[in-house]
All heavy atoms as TSV, in Angstrom:
chain	resi	resn	atom	element	x	y	z
A	1	MET	N	N	129.112	156.939	187.885
A	1	MET	CA	C	129.106	157.681	186.636
A	1	MET	C	C	128.323	156.929	185.564
A	1	MET	O	O	127.576	157.540	184.799
A	1	MET	CB	C	130.558	157.915	186.201
A	1	MET	CG	C	130.704	158.762	184.992
A	1	MET	SD	S	130.153	160.421	185.389
A	1	MET	CE	C	130.521	161.240	183.918
A	2	LYS	N	N	128.515	155.610	185.531
A	2	LYS	CA	C	127.817	154.799	184.551
A	2	LYS	C	C	126.311	154.849	184.771
A	2	LYS	O	O	125.525	154.932	183.817
A	2	LYS	CB	C	128.293	153.352	184.682
A	2	LYS	CG	C	128.699	152.695	183.428
A	2	LYS	CD	C	129.062	151.257	183.756
A	2	LYS	CE	C	129.969	150.704	182.714
A	2	LYS	NZ	N	130.269	149.302	182.961
A	3	HIS	N	N	125.908	154.835	186.012
A	3	HIS	CA	C	124.494	154.851	186.343
A	3	HIS	C	C	123.845	156.173	185.950
A	3	HIS	O	O	122.689	156.198	185.513
A	3	HIS	CB	C	124.290	154.596	187.845
A	3	HIS	CG	C	124.763	153.237	188.277
A	3	HIS	ND1	N	124.093	152.095	187.932
A	3	HIS	CD2	C	125.839	152.853	189.005
A	3	HIS	CE1	C	124.732	151.059	188.451
A	3	HIS	NE2	N	125.807	151.499	189.109
A	4	ILE	N	N	124.576	157.241	186.095
A	4	ILE	CA	C	124.043	158.557	185.737
A	4	ILE	C	C	123.808	158.637	184.227
A	4	ILE	O	O	122.777	159.142	183.776
A	4	ILE	CB	C	124.999	159.674	186.216
A	4	ILE	CG1	C	125.052	159.689	187.736
A	4	ILE	CG2	C	124.549	161.031	185.675
A	4	ILE	CD1	C	126.084	160.621	188.297
A	5	ILE	N	N	124.727	158.139	183.455
A	5	ILE	CA	C	124.585	158.161	181.998
A	5	ILE	C	C	123.385	157.310	181.576
A	5	ILE	O	O	122.600	157.717	180.710
A	5	ILE	CB	C	125.887	157.669	181.319
A	5	ILE	CG1	C	127.006	158.675	181.578
A	5	ILE	CG2	C	125.664	157.482	179.825
A	5	ILE	CD1	C	128.360	158.220	181.103
A	6	ILE	N	N	123.217	156.168	182.181
A	6	ILE	CA	C	122.086	155.295	181.846
A	6	ILE	C	C	120.776	155.970	182.228
A	6	ILE	O	O	119.805	155.944	181.455
A	6	ILE	CB	C	122.248	153.925	182.545
A	6	ILE	CG1	C	123.430	153.172	181.939
A	6	ILE	CG2	C	120.970	153.105	182.423
A	6	ILE	CD1	C	123.786	151.892	182.659
A	7	LEU	N	N	120.710	156.602	183.383
A	7	LEU	CA	C	119.498	157.295	183.810
A	7	LEU	C	C	119.157	158.461	182.880
A	7	LEU	O	O	118.002	158.667	182.521
A	7	LEU	CB	C	119.637	157.784	185.251
A	7	LEU	CG	C	119.534	156.712	186.338
A	7	LEU	CD1	C	119.826	157.307	187.705
A	7	LEU	CD2	C	118.164	156.082	186.314
A	8	VAL	N	N	120.167	159.221	182.492
A	8	VAL	CA	C	119.938	160.347	181.578
A	8	VAL	C	C	119.442	159.825	180.234
A	8	VAL	O	O	118.507	160.386	179.639
A	8	VAL	CB	C	121.233	161.185	181.420
A	8	VAL	CG1	C	121.085	162.192	180.290
A	8	VAL	CG2	C	121.562	161.888	182.730
A	9	ALA	N	N	120.026	158.756	179.742
A	9	ALA	CA	C	119.590	158.177	178.478
A	9	ALA	C	C	118.145	157.693	178.566
A	9	ALA	O	O	117.356	157.876	177.631
A	9	ALA	CB	C	120.513	157.032	178.077
A	10	LEU	N	N	117.764	157.091	179.674
A	10	LEU	CA	C	116.384	156.638	179.859
A	10	LEU	C	C	115.413	157.808	179.876
A	10	LEU	O	O	114.337	157.751	179.265
A	10	LEU	CB	C	116.261	155.817	181.136
A	10	LEU	CG	C	116.807	154.395	181.085
A	10	LEU	CD1	C	116.709	153.744	182.453
A	10	LEU	CD2	C	116.062	153.583	180.060
A	11	PHE	N	N	115.768	158.885	180.573
A	11	PHE	CA	C	114.890	160.044	180.627
A	11	PHE	C	C	114.772	160.738	179.269
A	11	PHE	O	O	113.736	161.303	178.949
A	11	PHE	CB	C	115.355	161.040	181.690
A	11	PHE	CG	C	115.072	160.579	183.089
A	11	PHE	CD1	C	116.088	160.472	184.017
A	11	PHE	CD2	C	113.788	160.248	183.474
A	11	PHE	CE1	C	115.830	160.047	185.310
A	11	PHE	CE2	C	113.515	159.825	184.758
A	11	PHE	CZ	C	114.545	159.714	185.686
A	12	VAL	N	N	115.814	160.680	178.479
A	12	VAL	CA	C	115.779	161.294	177.154
A	12	VAL	C	C	114.931	160.454	176.203
A	12	VAL	O	O	114.193	160.983	175.374
A	12	VAL	CB	C	117.214	161.482	176.607
A	12	VAL	CG1	C	117.194	161.874	175.144
A	12	VAL	CG2	C	117.950	162.524	177.428
A	13	LEU	N	N	115.010	159.146	176.304
A	13	LEU	CA	C	114.305	158.259	175.374
A	13	LEU	C	C	112.857	157.971	175.783
A	13	LEU	O	O	112.094	157.478	174.954
A	13	LEU	CB	C	115.072	156.948	175.231
A	13	LEU	CG	C	116.460	157.068	174.590
A	13	LEU	CD1	C	117.152	155.722	174.588
A	13	LEU	CD2	C	116.363	157.628	173.194
A	14	MET	N	N	112.460	158.268	176.999
A	14	MET	CA	C	111.095	157.981	177.432
A	14	MET	C	C	110.032	158.737	176.633
A	14	MET	O	O	109.027	158.154	176.254
A	14	MET	CB	C	110.943	158.237	178.926
A	14	MET	CG	C	111.515	157.120	179.765
A	14	MET	SD	S	111.261	157.382	181.512
A	14	MET	CE	C	109.526	157.042	181.644
A	15	PRO	N	N	110.179	160.031	176.329
A	15	PRO	CA	C	109.151	160.714	175.525
A	15	PRO	C	C	109.002	160.113	174.130
A	15	PRO	O	O	107.918	160.134	173.569
A	15	PRO	CB	C	109.642	162.158	175.445
A	15	PRO	CG	C	110.565	162.318	176.588
A	15	PRO	CD	C	111.166	160.977	176.832
A	16	VAL	N	N	110.059	159.571	173.591
A	16	VAL	CA	C	109.988	158.957	172.268
A	16	VAL	C	C	109.083	157.735	172.323
A	16	VAL	O	O	108.289	157.487	171.424
A	16	VAL	CB	C	111.401	158.585	171.761
A	16	VAL	CG1	C	111.331	157.831	170.458
A	16	VAL	CG2	C	112.252	159.832	171.629
A	17	ALA	N	N	109.172	156.962	173.370
A	17	ALA	CA	C	108.346	155.760	173.508
A	17	ALA	C	C	106.876	156.128	173.676
A	17	ALA	O	O	105.999	155.423	173.178
A	17	ALA	CB	C	108.835	154.934	174.681
A	18	TYR	N	N	106.571	157.222	174.367
A	18	TYR	CA	C	105.187	157.616	174.567
A	18	TYR	C	C	104.579	158.266	173.324
A	18	TYR	O	O	103.371	158.297	173.182
A	18	TYR	CB	C	105.064	158.577	175.752
A	18	TYR	CG	C	105.214	157.889	177.077
A	18	TYR	CD1	C	106.271	158.188	177.920
A	18	TYR	CD2	C	104.291	156.932	177.486
A	18	TYR	CE1	C	106.406	157.559	179.140
A	18	TYR	CE2	C	104.425	156.289	178.698
A	18	TYR	CZ	C	105.482	156.609	179.526
A	18	TYR	OH	O	105.613	155.976	180.723
A	19	SER	N	N	105.371	158.791	172.448
A	19	SER	CA	C	104.837	159.479	171.277
A	19	SER	C	C	104.463	158.527	170.153
A	19	SER	O	O	103.884	158.951	169.165
A	19	SER	CB	C	105.853	160.504	170.771
A	19	SER	OG	O	106.991	159.842	170.274
A	20	GLN	N	N	104.767	157.268	170.282
A	20	GLN	CA	C	104.413	156.315	169.237
A	20	GLN	C	C	102.931	155.988	169.330
A	20	GLN	O	O	102.328	156.008	170.394
A	20	GLN	CB	C	105.251	155.050	169.368
A	20	GLN	CG	C	106.711	155.285	169.104
A	20	GLN	CD	C	107.529	154.017	169.287
A	20	GLN	OE1	O	107.010	152.988	169.673
A	20	GLN	NE2	N	108.801	154.110	168.996
A	21	GLN	N	N	102.351	155.645	168.167
A	21	GLN	CA	C	100.929	155.380	168.094
A	21	GLN	C	C	100.709	154.011	167.461
A	21	GLN	O	O	101.340	153.681	166.450
A	21	GLN	CB	C	100.259	156.464	167.251
A	21	GLN	CG	C	98.784	156.302	167.080
A	21	GLN	CD	C	98.211	157.390	166.204
A	21	GLN	OE1	O	98.947	158.227	165.686
A	21	GLN	NE2	N	96.920	157.379	166.029
A	22	ILE	N	N	99.803	153.238	168.012
A	22	ILE	CA	C	99.488	151.926	167.463
A	22	ILE	C	C	98.360	152.099	166.448
A	22	ILE	O	O	97.328	152.700	166.744
A	22	ILE	CB	C	99.066	150.954	168.571
A	22	ILE	CG1	C	100.226	150.754	169.541
A	22	ILE	CG2	C	98.620	149.620	167.984
A	22	ILE	CD1	C	99.873	149.947	170.767
A	23	LEU	N	N	98.565	151.583	165.235
A	23	LEU	CA	C	97.588	151.717	164.171
A	23	LEU	C	C	96.991	150.356	163.834
A	23	LEU	O	O	97.672	149.338	163.869
A	23	LEU	CB	C	98.235	152.294	162.914
A	23	LEU	CG	C	98.828	153.687	163.026
A	23	LEU	CD1	C	99.547	154.055	161.747
A	23	LEU	CD2	C	97.755	154.696	163.330
A	24	THR	N	N	95.718	150.378	163.474
A	24	THR	CA	C	95.092	149.153	163.012
A	24	THR	C	C	95.372	148.997	161.527
A	24	THR	O	O	95.867	149.918	160.863
A	24	THR	CB	C	93.573	149.189	163.241
A	24	THR	OG1	O	93.025	150.240	162.453
A	24	THR	CG2	C	93.243	149.394	164.706
A	25	LEU	N	N	95.019	147.843	160.989
A	25	LEU	CA	C	95.249	147.592	159.570
A	25	LEU	C	C	94.410	148.527	158.715
A	25	LEU	O	O	94.886	149.046	157.695
A	25	LEU	CB	C	94.925	146.135	159.241
A	25	LEU	CG	C	95.187	145.685	157.817
A	25	LEU	CD1	C	96.663	145.869	157.471
A	25	LEU	CD2	C	94.782	144.242	157.629
A	26	GLU	N	N	93.178	148.796	159.132
A	26	GLU	CA	C	92.321	149.710	158.376
A	26	GLU	C	C	92.887	151.124	158.367
A	26	GLU	O	O	92.846	151.810	157.342
A	26	GLU	CB	C	90.913	149.731	158.970
A	26	GLU	CG	C	90.090	148.523	158.607
A	26	GLU	CD	C	88.661	148.668	159.090
A	26	GLU	OE1	O	88.138	149.804	159.099
A	26	GLU	OE2	O	88.071	147.653	159.455
A	27	GLU	N	N	93.400	151.575	159.499
A	27	GLU	CA	C	93.993	152.914	159.561
A	27	GLU	C	C	95.214	153.003	158.656
A	27	GLU	O	O	95.424	154.012	157.976
A	27	GLU	CB	C	94.375	153.259	160.998
A	27	GLU	CG	C	93.182	153.469	161.917
A	27	GLU	CD	C	93.574	153.611	163.371
A	27	GLU	OE1	O	94.667	153.152	163.760
A	27	GLU	OE2	O	92.770	154.190	164.118
A	28	CYS	N	N	96.005	151.946	158.615
A	28	CYS	CA	C	97.178	151.931	157.733
A	28	CYS	C	C	96.765	151.996	156.276
A	28	CYS	O	O	97.358	152.724	155.479
A	28	CYS	CB	C	98.012	150.673	157.976
A	28	CYS	SG	S	98.844	150.658	159.560
A	29	ARG	N	N	95.740	151.239	155.920
A	29	ARG	CA	C	95.255	151.257	154.533
A	29	ARG	C	C	94.699	152.628	154.160
A	29	ARG	O	O	94.949	153.135	153.064
A	29	ARG	CB	C	94.190	150.186	154.334
A	29	ARG	CG	C	94.741	148.798	154.287
A	29	ARG	CD	C	93.659	147.783	154.078
A	29	ARG	NE	N	94.209	146.437	154.038
A	29	ARG	CZ	C	93.488	145.339	154.077
A	29	ARG	NH1	N	92.183	145.418	154.153
A	29	ARG	NH2	N	94.066	144.157	154.033
A	30	ASP	N	N	93.924	153.225	155.069
A	30	ASP	CA	C	93.365	154.552	154.804
A	30	ASP	C	C	94.465	155.594	154.611
A	30	ASP	O	O	94.391	156.434	153.712
A	30	ASP	CB	C	92.437	154.985	155.948
A	30	ASP	CG	C	91.171	154.157	156.009
A	30	ASP	OD1	O	90.816	153.525	154.991
A	30	ASP	OD2	O	90.544	154.132	157.090
A	31	MET	N	N	95.486	155.527	155.453
A	31	MET	CA	C	96.603	156.466	155.318
A	31	MET	C	C	97.348	156.238	154.009
A	31	MET	O	O	97.778	157.188	153.347
A	31	MET	CB	C	97.553	156.322	156.506
A	31	MET	CG	C	96.993	156.874	157.798
A	31	MET	SD	S	98.034	156.558	159.242
A	31	MET	CE	C	99.574	157.282	158.757
A	32	ALA	N	N	97.497	154.984	153.614
A	32	ALA	CA	C	98.193	154.678	152.364
A	32	ALA	C	C	97.410	155.210	151.167
A	32	ALA	O	O	97.993	155.767	150.230
A	32	ALA	CB	C	98.402	153.173	152.229
A	33	VAL	N	N	96.095	155.073	151.194
A	33	VAL	CA	C	95.277	155.568	150.090
A	33	VAL	C	C	95.315	157.089	150.034
A	33	VAL	O	O	95.416	157.679	148.953
A	33	VAL	CB	C	93.828	155.049	150.227
A	33	VAL	CG1	C	92.893	155.757	149.277
A	33	VAL	CG2	C	93.792	153.546	149.976
A	34	LEU	N	N	95.243	157.744	151.188
A	34	LEU	CA	C	95.263	159.210	151.214
A	34	LEU	C	C	96.586	159.771	150.719
A	34	LEU	O	O	96.629	160.829	150.084
A	34	LEU	CB	C	94.997	159.716	152.630
A	34	LEU	CG	C	93.560	159.617	153.113
A	34	LEU	CD1	C	93.472	160.049	154.570
A	34	LEU	CD2	C	92.654	160.477	152.266
A	35	ASN	N	N	97.676	159.090	151.000
A	35	ASN	CA	C	98.992	159.606	150.660
A	35	ASN	C	C	99.539	159.053	149.352
A	35	ASN	O	O	100.667	159.376	148.988
A	35	ASN	CB	C	99.980	159.301	151.796
A	35	ASN	CG	C	99.622	160.046	153.056
A	35	ASN	OD1	O	99.168	161.179	153.004
A	35	ASN	ND2	N	99.800	159.408	154.190
A	36	ASN	N	N	98.754	158.262	148.639
A	36	ASN	CA	C	99.225	157.677	147.390
A	36	ASN	C	C	99.079	158.696	146.259
A	36	ASN	O	O	97.969	159.069	145.873
A	36	ASN	CB	C	98.431	156.411	147.071
A	36	ASN	CG	C	99.052	155.615	145.958
A	36	ASN	OD1	O	99.830	156.135	145.178
A	36	ASN	ND2	N	98.698	154.353	145.888
A	37	LYS	N	N	100.174	159.129	145.724
A	37	LYS	CA	C	100.161	160.154	144.676
A	37	LYS	C	C	99.566	159.625	143.373
A	37	LYS	O	O	98.896	160.353	142.652
A	37	LYS	CB	C	101.588	160.662	144.405
A	37	LYS	CG	C	102.227	161.340	145.584
A	37	LYS	CD	C	101.514	162.622	145.927
A	37	LYS	CE	C	102.207	163.291	147.095
A	37	LYS	NZ	N	101.471	164.444	147.558
A	38	GLU	N	N	99.795	158.356	143.069
A	38	GLU	CA	C	99.259	157.784	141.832
A	38	GLU	C	C	97.738	157.782	141.853
A	38	GLU	O	O	97.098	158.081	140.833
A	38	GLU	CB	C	99.790	156.375	141.624
A	38	GLU	CG	C	101.259	156.321	141.280
A	38	GLU	CD	C	101.756	154.896	141.079
A	38	GLU	OE1	O	100.922	153.992	140.904
A	38	GLU	OE2	O	102.976	154.703	141.117
A	39	LEU	N	N	97.146	157.463	142.984
A	39	LEU	CA	C	95.684	157.484	143.089
A	39	LEU	C	C	95.148	158.900	142.949
A	39	LEU	O	O	94.104	159.122	142.338
A	39	LEU	CB	C	95.230	156.874	144.413
A	39	LEU	CG	C	95.382	155.372	144.558
A	39	LEU	CD1	C	94.948	154.927	145.944
A	39	LEU	CD2	C	94.573	154.645	143.505
A	40	GLN	N	N	95.851	159.870	143.505
A	40	GLN	CA	C	95.420	161.260	143.382
A	40	GLN	C	C	95.503	161.724	141.931
A	40	GLN	O	O	94.613	162.425	141.435
A	40	GLN	CB	C	96.268	162.154	144.278
A	40	GLN	CG	C	96.046	161.903	145.755
A	40	GLN	CD	C	97.020	162.662	146.635
A	40	GLN	OE1	O	97.931	163.323	146.158
A	40	GLN	NE2	N	96.821	162.572	147.944
A	41	ILE	N	N	96.564	161.339	141.243
A	41	ILE	CA	C	96.716	161.710	139.835
A	41	ILE	C	C	95.621	161.060	138.997
A	41	ILE	O	O	95.031	161.692	138.112
A	41	ILE	CB	C	98.126	161.317	139.330
A	41	ILE	CG1	C	99.178	162.209	139.992
A	41	ILE	CG2	C	98.216	161.401	137.823
A	41	ILE	CD1	C	100.605	161.754	139.755
A	42	THR	N	N	95.319	159.788	139.279
A	42	THR	CA	C	94.275	159.084	138.543
A	42	THR	C	C	92.925	159.741	138.768
A	42	THR	O	O	92.137	159.896	137.827
A	42	THR	CB	C	94.234	157.610	138.978
A	42	THR	OG1	O	95.522	157.040	138.788
A	42	THR	CG2	C	93.212	156.834	138.180
A	43	ALA	N	N	92.634	160.143	140.002
A	43	ALA	CA	C	91.361	160.815	140.291
A	43	ALA	C	C	91.260	162.132	139.524
A	43	ALA	O	O	90.193	162.475	138.999
A	43	ALA	CB	C	91.222	161.059	141.787
A	44	THR	N	N	92.358	162.857	139.423
A	44	THR	CA	C	92.364	164.110	138.670
A	44	THR	C	C	92.141	163.854	137.182
A	44	THR	O	O	91.412	164.591	136.517
A	44	THR	CB	C	93.696	164.850	138.884
A	44	THR	OG1	O	93.905	165.024	140.281
A	44	THR	CG2	C	93.694	166.202	138.202
A	45	LYS	N	N	92.739	162.797	136.649
A	45	LYS	CA	C	92.537	162.449	135.240
A	45	LYS	C	C	91.089	162.065	134.970
A	45	LYS	O	O	90.536	162.398	133.927
A	45	LYS	CB	C	93.474	161.316	134.840
A	45	LYS	CG	C	94.909	161.741	134.692
A	45	LYS	CD	C	95.788	160.583	134.257
A	45	LYS	CE	C	97.239	161.001	134.123
A	45	LYS	NZ	N	98.094	159.887	133.711
A	46	ILE	N	N	90.459	161.368	135.913
A	46	ILE	CA	C	89.054	160.986	135.746
A	46	ILE	C	C	88.172	162.227	135.714
A	46	ILE	O	O	87.271	162.338	134.874
A	46	ILE	CB	C	88.628	160.020	136.879
A	46	ILE	CG1	C	89.309	158.674	136.678
A	46	ILE	CG2	C	87.114	159.859	136.927
A	46	ILE	CD1	C	89.116	157.714	137.828
A	47	LYS	N	N	88.436	163.182	136.600
A	47	LYS	CA	C	87.668	164.429	136.588
A	47	LYS	C	C	87.863	165.181	135.275
A	47	LYS	O	O	86.920	165.723	134.713
A	47	LYS	CB	C	88.084	165.321	137.757
A	47	LYS	CG	C	87.507	164.912	139.071
A	47	LYS	CD	C	87.888	165.904	140.155
A	47	LYS	CE	C	87.368	165.468	141.498
A	47	LYS	NZ	N	87.764	166.407	142.567
A	48	GLY	N	N	89.109	165.198	134.781
A	48	GLY	CA	C	89.385	165.857	133.505
A	48	GLY	C	C	88.644	165.202	132.357
A	48	GLY	O	O	88.118	165.880	131.463
A	49	ALA	N	N	88.563	163.881	132.368
A	49	ALA	CA	C	87.838	163.166	131.321
A	49	ALA	C	C	86.347	163.474	131.381
A	49	ALA	O	O	85.690	163.619	130.339
A	49	ALA	CB	C	88.082	161.673	131.452
A	50	GLU	N	N	85.799	163.587	132.585
A	50	GLU	CA	C	84.386	163.955	132.724
A	50	GLU	C	C	84.123	165.342	132.158
A	50	GLU	O	O	83.118	165.570	131.474
A	50	GLU	CB	C	83.976	163.905	134.190
A	50	GLU	CG	C	83.891	162.510	134.752
A	50	GLU	CD	C	83.576	162.491	136.239
A	50	GLU	OE1	O	83.280	163.574	136.813
A	50	GLU	OE2	O	83.626	161.413	136.834
A	51	TYR	N	N	85.022	166.277	132.436
A	51	TYR	CA	C	84.855	167.633	131.906
A	51	TYR	C	C	84.980	167.650	130.381
A	51	TYR	O	O	84.260	168.382	129.702
A	51	TYR	CB	C	85.862	168.593	132.535
A	51	TYR	CG	C	85.595	168.870	133.994
A	51	TYR	CD1	C	86.627	168.894	134.918
A	51	TYR	CD2	C	84.307	169.113	134.462
A	51	TYR	CE1	C	86.392	169.146	136.256
A	51	TYR	CE2	C	84.060	169.362	135.797
A	51	TYR	CZ	C	85.100	169.379	136.685
A	51	TYR	OH	O	84.865	169.626	138.008
A	52	GLN	N	N	85.876	166.849	129.829
A	52	GLN	CA	C	85.988	166.769	128.372
A	52	GLN	C	C	84.720	166.200	127.758
A	52	GLN	O	O	84.273	166.637	126.697
A	52	GLN	CB	C	87.190	165.912	127.978
A	52	GLN	CG	C	88.512	166.601	128.152
A	52	GLN	CD	C	89.679	165.708	127.744
A	52	GLN	OE1	O	89.512	164.489	127.573
A	52	GLN	NE2	N	90.844	166.296	127.605
A	53	ARG	N	N	84.117	165.209	128.415
A	53	ARG	CA	C	82.874	164.632	127.907
A	53	ARG	C	C	81.760	165.670	127.932
A	53	ARG	O	O	80.996	165.806	126.968
A	53	ARG	CB	C	82.478	163.425	128.765
A	53	ARG	CG	C	81.228	162.709	128.269
A	53	ARG	CD	C	80.828	161.573	129.167
A	53	ARG	NE	N	80.535	161.992	130.524
A	53	ARG	CZ	C	79.362	162.500	130.932
A	53	ARG	NH1	N	78.389	162.662	130.071
A	53	ARG	NH2	N	79.185	162.845	132.183
A	54	LYS	N	N	81.684	166.447	129.013
A	54	LYS	CA	C	80.670	167.493	129.093
A	54	LYS	C	C	80.896	168.562	128.036
A	54	LYS	O	O	79.951	169.083	127.434
A	54	LYS	CB	C	80.678	168.122	130.483
A	54	LYS	CG	C	80.104	167.225	131.550
A	54	LYS	CD	C	80.135	167.892	132.910
A	54	LYS	CE	C	79.585	166.972	133.988
A	54	LYS	NZ	N	79.599	167.610	135.307
A	55	GLU	N	N	82.157	168.898	127.796
A	55	GLU	CA	C	82.484	169.890	126.772
A	55	GLU	C	C	82.080	169.397	125.396
A	55	GLU	O	O	81.512	170.135	124.591
A	55	GLU	CB	C	83.983	170.192	126.810
A	55	GLU	CG	C	84.430	171.221	125.803
A	55	GLU	CD	C	85.935	171.429	125.821
A	55	GLU	OE1	O	86.621	170.797	126.640
A	55	GLU	OE2	O	86.415	172.233	124.999
A	56	ALA	N	N	82.358	168.151	125.096
A	56	ALA	CA	C	81.985	167.580	123.797
A	56	ALA	C	C	80.465	167.550	123.650
A	56	ALA	O	O	79.933	167.794	122.548
A	56	ALA	CB	C	82.565	166.185	123.649
A	57	PHE	N	N	79.753	167.265	124.734
A	57	PHE	CA	C	78.296	167.232	124.669
A	57	PHE	C	C	77.724	168.614	124.396
A	57	PHE	O	O	76.771	168.749	123.632
A	57	PHE	CB	C	77.735	166.667	125.975
A	57	PHE	CG	C	76.240	166.522	125.969
A	57	PHE	CD1	C	75.643	165.512	125.226
A	57	PHE	CD2	C	75.446	167.374	126.711
A	57	PHE	CE1	C	74.264	165.363	125.222
A	57	PHE	CE2	C	74.071	167.238	126.706
A	57	PHE	CZ	C	73.475	166.228	125.961
A	58	THR	N	N	78.296	169.658	124.994
A	58	THR	CA	C	77.789	171.007	124.740
A	58	THR	C	C	78.126	171.470	123.330
A	58	THR	O	O	77.391	172.270	122.756
A	58	THR	CB	C	78.350	172.019	125.758
A	58	THR	OG1	O	79.766	171.991	125.705
A	58	THR	CG2	C	77.885	171.706	127.153
A	59	ASN	N	N	79.212	170.992	122.757
A	59	ASN	CA	C	79.553	171.365	121.379
A	59	ASN	C	C	78.685	170.632	120.362
A	59	ASN	O	O	78.700	170.964	119.187
A	59	ASN	CB	C	81.029	171.078	121.101
A	59	ASN	CG	C	81.934	172.066	121.798
A	59	ASN	OD1	O	81.529	173.182	122.092
A	59	ASN	ND2	N	83.156	171.653	122.082
A	60	TYR	N	N	77.935	169.633	120.785
A	60	TYR	CA	C	77.058	168.884	119.894
A	60	TYR	C	C	75.893	169.746	119.425
A	60	TYR	O	O	75.425	169.617	118.303
A	60	TYR	CB	C	76.553	167.635	120.628
A	60	TYR	CG	C	75.583	166.809	119.839
A	60	TYR	CD1	C	76.012	166.029	118.769
A	60	TYR	CD2	C	74.233	166.788	120.167
A	60	TYR	CE1	C	75.126	165.266	118.048
A	60	TYR	CE2	C	73.336	166.021	119.454
A	60	TYR	CZ	C	73.785	165.261	118.395
A	60	TYR	OH	O	72.903	164.506	117.681
A	61	PHE	N	N	75.434	170.649	120.285
A	61	PHE	CA	C	74.301	171.503	119.950
A	61	PHE	C	C	74.771	172.704	119.126
A	61	PHE	O	O	75.928	173.122	119.217
A	61	PHE	CB	C	73.617	171.997	121.228
A	61	PHE	CG	C	73.029	170.889	122.045
A	61	PHE	CD1	C	73.553	170.569	123.279
A	61	PHE	CD2	C	71.960	170.154	121.567
A	61	PHE	CE1	C	73.017	169.551	124.030
A	61	PHE	CE2	C	71.424	169.127	122.306
A	61	PHE	CZ	C	71.945	168.822	123.542
A	62	PRO	N	N	73.887	173.261	118.301
A	62	PRO	CA	C	74.286	174.444	117.509
A	62	PRO	C	C	74.530	175.646	118.416
A	62	PRO	O	O	73.899	175.797	119.464
A	62	PRO	CB	C	73.090	174.685	116.587
A	62	PRO	CG	C	71.944	173.989	117.226
A	62	PRO	CD	C	72.513	172.860	118.020
A	63	GLN	N	N	75.465	176.470	117.985
A	63	GLN	CA	C	75.809	177.657	118.749
A	63	GLN	C	C	74.929	178.825	118.296
A	63	GLN	O	O	74.768	179.067	117.104
A	63	GLN	CB	C	77.292	178.012	118.538
A	63	GLN	CG	C	78.250	176.913	118.937
A	63	GLN	CD	C	78.230	176.655	120.423
A	63	GLN	OE1	O	78.109	177.576	121.211
A	63	GLN	NE2	N	78.325	175.385	120.801
A	64	ILE	N	N	74.385	179.537	119.241
A	64	ILE	CA	C	73.524	180.688	118.943
A	64	ILE	C	C	74.157	181.905	119.623
A	64	ILE	O	O	74.537	181.854	120.786
A	64	ILE	CB	C	72.107	180.489	119.492
A	64	ILE	CG1	C	71.462	179.272	118.817
A	64	ILE	CG2	C	71.264	181.721	119.279
A	64	ILE	CD1	C	70.128	178.900	119.408
A	65	SER	N	N	74.275	182.961	118.861
A	65	SER	CA	C	74.765	184.200	119.445
A	65	SER	C	C	73.900	185.344	118.951
A	65	SER	O	O	73.356	185.293	117.844
A	65	SER	CB	C	76.238	184.435	119.075
A	65	SER	OG	O	76.346	184.635	117.685
A	66	ALA	N	N	73.766	186.357	119.727
A	66	ALA	CA	C	72.942	187.496	119.357
A	66	ALA	C	C	73.638	188.778	119.802
A	66	ALA	O	O	74.280	188.810	120.865
A	66	ALA	CB	C	71.569	187.392	120.007
A	67	THR	N	N	73.545	189.769	118.979
A	67	THR	CA	C	74.068	191.077	119.344
A	67	THR	C	C	72.965	192.101	119.052
A	67	THR	O	O	72.124	191.902	118.176
A	67	THR	CB	C	75.328	191.445	118.545
A	67	THR	OG1	O	75.021	191.370	117.138
A	67	THR	CG2	C	76.460	190.493	118.857
A	68	GLY	N	N	72.986	193.151	119.753
A	68	GLY	CA	C	71.981	194.174	119.540
A	68	GLY	C	C	72.552	195.561	119.782
A	68	GLY	O	O	73.572	195.715	120.435
A	69	ALA	N	N	71.879	196.521	119.219
A	69	ALA	CA	C	72.285	197.911	119.407
A	69	ALA	C	C	71.041	198.758	119.577
A	69	ALA	O	O	69.987	198.480	119.012
A	69	ALA	CB	C	73.105	198.385	118.227
A	70	TYR	N	N	71.181	199.764	120.346
A	70	TYR	CA	C	70.051	200.667	120.589
A	70	TYR	C	C	70.531	202.093	120.391
A	70	TYR	O	O	71.541	202.498	120.916
A	70	TYR	CB	C	69.530	200.461	122.011
A	70	TYR	CG	C	68.426	201.411	122.401
A	70	TYR	CD1	C	67.151	201.233	121.865
A	70	TYR	CD2	C	68.660	202.464	123.252
A	70	TYR	CE1	C	66.145	202.101	122.197
A	70	TYR	CE2	C	67.655	203.328	123.604
A	70	TYR	CZ	C	66.386	203.146	123.078
A	70	TYR	OH	O	65.377	203.998	123.404
A	71	LEU	N	N	69.781	202.814	119.591
A	71	LEU	CA	C	70.101	204.223	119.364
A	71	LEU	C	C	68.987	205.108	119.864
A	71	LEU	O	O	67.862	204.886	119.761
A	71	LEU	CB	C	70.316	204.495	117.873
A	71	LEU	CG	C	71.530	203.802	117.255
A	71	LEU	CD1	C	71.579	204.123	115.772
A	71	LEU	CD2	C	72.793	204.237	117.934
């Protein structure tokens, strides 16, 4: 009975051992950078700052508008 339980436990745990993956240090760093929320937020803030700079630059020039009518 003891042997059967041990064999069943081994067969149940074997797929878990095969599903593990060995990662290199570079792969770990890349995954950490991709999943880091603070870095993603910072990148979004940088893009927002670039858009604000572009907006300020376009407001530097005089605004011209034209309307017309035809009868």
